[in-house]
Phi, psi and omega in degrees: 000131180260129178260131178251121180247141177282164178300322182292317180292325177295324179293319179297314179297317179297318178297320179295319180296327178286326186278323186243145178290155181292154182302329180298335178266318185294315185301309179296325179294316179297317178301313180297320180296314179297319180298314182294316180298317178297317180297314180295315180299318183294334178292331184259358180284140178301142182237132177266129180281145173270145177235167181247182184296328178297319178296317180296316178299319184288322189250335183303129178084356180272159178303136180089357180232148172224132181258122186243125173268115184271004181277178180295162177299324180297315179295318179300320183277359172126352181277130179294127181288336178189163181304137179086356181240122182286149169272176181098173184227160177288134180308136179091355182280152169253153180257123173219091183302144179308321180301335180283354178280352179276155181115186181298132184304317183294323179290315179296320178299321178293321178293320176299314181299323179299328179271001179090008180269093184234161185292341181278352180253158170276125184257123177251119183251138175221168177213228178271316183222000174112345181286307180298317180294328176296318178293320178300312180300317178299321178296320178302318182285309187284315187268325185252006174059034171286149177291131180297337178288341183252009178239128182235145176250120175278095188301318183282332177049209189296329180298318177285319184306313185284352177291336177267116183298342177281343180272137179241159171241147177248152355291162183300330181267027179298155175285134182280336185089357180255149180286326181221165174296328179298318176301317182295315179296321178296319180296318181282356177081026180270000000 
């Protein structure tokens, strides 16, 4: 395809080339600028600490702490959410599903307070494996203005919890998420 340019359009292009730096220079500079701004911003962003099962055992259910199961009511009450993941909840936990965090902030804050999830307590959030609870914990900090120092994410959650035979889930007849006892014993390392 042959492009025919008028004398006037060639002058406009020439003037632009003199006035603006070439794209080969602008693109890498813009990329570097965006990268640096993102890096600096992330350093000042509130961070929620991850905790392990020992922390949950030590603090869960004690005065000044609230343990929150961010999974569905069905999983909390004992139904396995998927194969290999147990249903049921850690003793002393309250259930506040992640889906319930949507809606007007003032209404959701009142519902959280009704369950004992308040800014004066240290909130430990868990789910099945730590991803959902991490997002829940971040929402408490970002949207509901909880102190990031008082919100903890139990990263291993119920999958890690049941690996220790001394840890229990309630109700006692919860679904294990395993097809057989042999699967369960293999998972626990027996």
